[in-house]
C-alpha positions as CSV (number, residue, x, y, z in Angstrom):
1,M,118.5,-17.1,-89.2
2,K,118.8,-20.8,-90.8
3,K,116.7,-19.8,-94.1
4,N,119.2,-17.1,-94.5
5,K,122.2,-19.4,-94.4
6,K,120.5,-21.8,-96.9
7,K,120.2,-18.9,-99.4
8,K,124.0,-17.4,-98.8
9,R,125.5,-21.4,-99.7
10,G,123.1,-21.2,-102.9
11,S,124.2,-17.8,-104.0
12,A,127.7,-19.1,-103.2
13,S,127.6,-22.6,-105.2
14,A,125.9,-20.1,-107.9
15,K,129.1,-18.4,-108.3
16,R,131.4,-21.2,-108.1
17,K,129.7,-22.7,-111.5
18,P,131.0,-20.2,-113.7
19,K,134.9,-20.6,-112.4
20,A,134.6,-24.5,-113.0
21,K,133.2,-23.9,-116.7
22,T,136.3,-21.6,-117.3
23,F,138.9,-23.8,-115.8
24,A,137.1,-26.7,-118.2
25,R,137.9,-24.7,-121.1
26,R,141.2,-23.4,-120.1
27,S,142.2,-27.1,-119.5
28,R,140.6,-28.1,-123.0
29,R,142.6,-25.2,-124.9
30,A,145.7,-26.1,-123.1
31,A,145.6,-30.0,-124.1
32,R,144.9,-28.7,-127.9
33,K,148.0,-26.5,-127.7
34,R,150.5,-29.5,-126.5
35,A,148.6,-31.7,-129.3
36,R,149.8,-29.1,-131.9
37,S,153.0,-28.7,-130.2
38,K,153.6,-32.2,-131.0
39,Q,152.4,-32.5,-134.5
40,T,155.4,-32.4,-137.3
41,P,156.6,-28.7,-138.1
42,L,155.6,-27.5,-141.6
43,V,158.6,-28.0,-143.9
44,R,159.3,-24.6,-145.9
45,F,160.9,-24.6,-149.4
46,P,162.7,-21.5,-150.0
47,M,163.2,-20.2,-153.2
48,P,166.9,-20.6,-154.2
49,A,168.8,-17.0,-155.0
50,A,168.5,-15.1,-158.4
51,S,169.0,-11.8,-159.6
52,P,167.8,-10.2,-163.0
53,G,170.3,-11.1,-165.8
54,M,171.0,-14.6,-164.6
55,R,170.1,-17.6,-167.1
56,I,168.5,-20.5,-165.2
57,G,167.4,-23.8,-166.3
58,L,164.3,-25.2,-164.9
59,F,164.2,-29.3,-164.7
60,G,161.1,-30.6,-163.4
61,G,160.0,-34.2,-162.4
62,S,159.5,-36.7,-159.6
63,F,163.0,-37.7,-159.4
64,N,161.8,-41.0,-158.3
65,P,164.4,-42.0,-158.4
66,P,166.9,-39.3,-159.2
67,H,170.0,-40.7,-161.3
68,E,173.1,-39.9,-163.0
69,A,170.9,-39.1,-166.3
70,H,169.2,-36.3,-164.8
71,R,172.7,-35.0,-163.9
72,A,174.1,-35.7,-167.2
73,A,171.1,-33.8,-168.7
74,S,171.4,-30.7,-166.6
75,M,175.3,-30.5,-167.3
76,L,174.5,-30.4,-170.7
77,A,172.2,-27.7,-170.9
78,L,174.5,-25.7,-168.6
79,K,177.3,-26.1,-170.6
80,R,175.2,-25.7,-174.5
81,L,172.7,-22.9,-173.3
82,G,175.4,-21.1,-171.1
83,L,173.0,-21.3,-168.1
84,D,174.2,-20.1,-164.7
85,R,172.2,-22.3,-162.7
86,V,169.8,-25.4,-163.4
87,W,167.0,-25.4,-160.6
88,W,165.7,-29.3,-160.2
89,L,162.0,-29.2,-159.5
90,V,161.2,-31.7,-157.4
91,T,157.4,-31.9,-157.7
92,P,154.7,-33.0,-155.0
93,G,153.1,-35.5,-157.5
94,N,152.9,-35.7,-161.4
95,P,149.5,-35.0,-162.7
96,L,149.6,-37.7,-165.4
97,K,150.9,-40.4,-163.1
98,E,149.5,-42.1,-160.3
99,N,151.2,-40.8,-157.3
100,S,149.8,-43.2,-154.2
101,K,153.4,-45.0,-154.0
102,L,155.6,-41.9,-154.5
103,P,157.9,-41.4,-151.5
104,P,157.9,-38.4,-149.5
105,L,159.0,-34.9,-151.3
106,T,161.7,-34.1,-148.5
107,K,163.4,-38.1,-149.2
108,R,163.4,-37.4,-153.0
109,I,165.0,-33.9,-152.6
110,T,167.4,-35.3,-150.1
111,A,168.3,-38.2,-152.6
112,A,168.4,-35.7,-155.4
113,R,170.9,-33.2,-153.8
114,E,173.0,-36.3,-153.3
115,V,173.0,-37.1,-157.0
116,A,173.3,-33.6,-158.5
117,A,176.7,-32.8,-156.5
118,S,177.2,-29.7,-157.8
119,P,177.0,-25.9,-157.0
120,L,175.7,-25.1,-160.2
121,I,172.3,-27.3,-159.8
122,E,169.9,-26.0,-157.2
123,V,167.5,-29.1,-155.8
124,T,164.1,-27.0,-155.1
125,G,160.5,-28.1,-153.7
126,I,159.1,-24.9,-154.5
127,E,156.2,-26.1,-156.4
128,A,154.9,-27.2,-152.9
129,E,156.0,-23.8,-151.7
130,L,154.0,-21.9,-154.4
131,G,151.1,-24.1,-154.5
132,T,151.1,-25.5,-158.1
133,K,150.2,-28.4,-160.0
134,Y,151.1,-28.0,-163.1
135,T,154.0,-26.5,-165.0
136,Y,152.6,-23.8,-167.2
137,E,151.8,-22.4,-163.2
138,T,155.1,-22.5,-162.1
139,V,156.6,-20.9,-164.9
140,T,154.2,-18.2,-164.6
141,R,154.7,-17.8,-161.0
142,L,158.6,-17.8,-161.6
143,R,158.5,-15.3,-164.0
144,Q,156.3,-13.0,-161.6
145,R,158.4,-13.6,-158.5
146,L,161.8,-13.1,-160.4
147,P,161.3,-10.3,-163.5
148,G,164.4,-10.0,-165.3
149,V,165.8,-13.7,-165.1
150,N,166.0,-15.4,-168.3
151,F,164.3,-18.9,-167.6
152,V,164.5,-21.8,-169.8
153,F,162.6,-25.1,-169.3
154,V,164.7,-28.1,-169.4
155,V,162.7,-31.2,-170.7
156,G,164.1,-34.8,-171.7
157,A,163.0,-35.8,-175.5
158,D,160.7,-38.7,-173.6
159,N,158.7,-35.4,-172.2
160,L,158.4,-33.6,-175.5
161,S,156.5,-36.8,-176.8
162,Q,153.8,-36.6,-174.2
163,L,154.1,-32.6,-174.1
164,H,150.6,-32.2,-175.8
165,R,149.2,-34.0,-172.8
166,W,150.0,-31.1,-170.3
167,E,148.0,-28.4,-168.6
168,R,147.9,-25.6,-170.7
169,W,150.9,-27.0,-173.1
170,R,150.8,-24.4,-175.8
171,E,150.7,-21.6,-173.4
172,L,153.7,-23.1,-171.6
173,A,155.3,-23.0,-175.0
174,E,154.5,-19.3,-175.6
175,T,155.5,-18.3,-171.9
176,I,159.0,-20.0,-171.8
177,P,162.1,-21.3,-174.3
178,I,162.5,-24.8,-173.9
179,A,165.1,-27.0,-174.1
180,V,164.8,-30.7,-175.4
181,V,167.5,-32.5,-174.3
182,D,167.7,-35.9,-176.8
183,R,167.8,-39.4,-175.5
184,P,168.6,-41.8,-178.4
185,E,165.3,-44.1,-177.8
186,F,162.7,-41.0,-178.3
187,E,164.6,-38.9,-180.8
188,L,162.5,-40.0,-183.7
189,S,159.1,-40.2,-181.9
190,S,159.6,-36.8,-179.9
191,L,160.4,-34.8,-182.8
192,A,157.4,-36.3,-184.8
193,A,155.3,-35.5,-181.9
194,P,152.4,-33.0,-182.0
195,A,154.2,-30.6,-179.3
196,A,157.2,-30.7,-181.6
197,V,155.1,-30.7,-185.2
198,A,153.1,-27.4,-183.8
199,F,156.0,-25.3,-182.9
200,T,158.2,-26.6,-185.7
201,R,159.0,-23.3,-187.1
202,F,159.9,-21.6,-183.7
203,R,163.1,-24.4,-183.2
204,I,166.6,-22.8,-183.5
205,A,169.5,-24.8,-184.6
206,D,171.7,-26.7,-182.2
207,S,174.3,-24.4,-183.0
208,Q,172.5,-21.3,-181.7
209,A,171.4,-22.9,-178.2
210,Q,173.5,-20.4,-176.2
211,A,170.9,-17.4,-177.5
212,L,168.0,-19.7,-176.6
213,P,167.8,-17.8,-173.0
214,G,167.2,-14.4,-174.8
215,L,165.1,-15.2,-176.9
216,R,161.2,-14.4,-177.0
217,P,159.2,-17.3,-176.7
218,P,158.3,-19.5,-178.4
219,A,161.6,-21.1,-179.3
220,W,162.7,-24.2,-178.6
221,V,166.2,-26.2,-179.7
222,F,166.8,-30.0,-179.5
223,L,170.0,-31.1,-177.7
224,R,171.8,-33.9,-179.1
225,G,174.8,-35.6,-176.8
226,L,173.6,-37.1,-173.8
227,K,175.4,-40.6,-173.5
228,S,173.5,-41.9,-170.7
229,E,170.3,-43.6,-171.3
230,L,169.3,-44.3,-167.7
231,S,165.4,-43.4,-166.6
232,S,163.7,-43.4,-163.3
233,T,161.2,-46.0,-164.7
234,A,163.8,-48.4,-165.4
235,L,165.6,-48.2,-162.1
236,R,162.2,-48.3,-160.4
237,K,161.6,-51.3,-162.4
238,L,165.4,-52.9,-161.5
239,R,164.7,-52.3,-157.9
240,T,161.5,-54.2,-157.8
241,K,162.8,-57.0,-159.4
242,K,165.8,-57.1,-157.1
243,R,163.0,-57.4,-154.0
């Protein structure tokens, strides 16, 4: 009889082991779930509303920091091109620059909205949402998602000076009309830059700027009249000097 009891105990013990393992696995899963719940939730950057026929300027940059010249350039483009909106595309990072010290995207978007201060300027982080790295990719995706919207790419004259360094810059110029907003210290160098020279015959007169959003690319215009000479680089240097 004693031998039979030992067998039963051994049998019961064998049955309890799987339950102990199951409990341990459940505990580990619960711990992982609790850890995930404490993580920062995924930030989404929804696309602004747009409908076919709208004329929208795309103004991209790091906005580090955003300043009054960004707003002035946008308001000039709105008026001279007859745009319905300007979207500020706050980039996660500039492929041509060192981004290790770049403030978080959400912080730059918040600061940009304070500077924009206009219902006609939409501040967005849609490049992070789309997962695009280069402007050509962003423009292509936007045109695919919003067919019928007349997009115009708005850049400062300083960016025209280095446009030939951008990824697939020729294809970008052949995909979307471009409005270049003058910056006095960059006018001569930008108009002599490789991109401006390559597309010289597609430049339209300043007086025809209103027609640009409806033109088939390549097409571009050079807009004069911006008064502010502020730049993000100068403001960062001034801020560093004060510190």
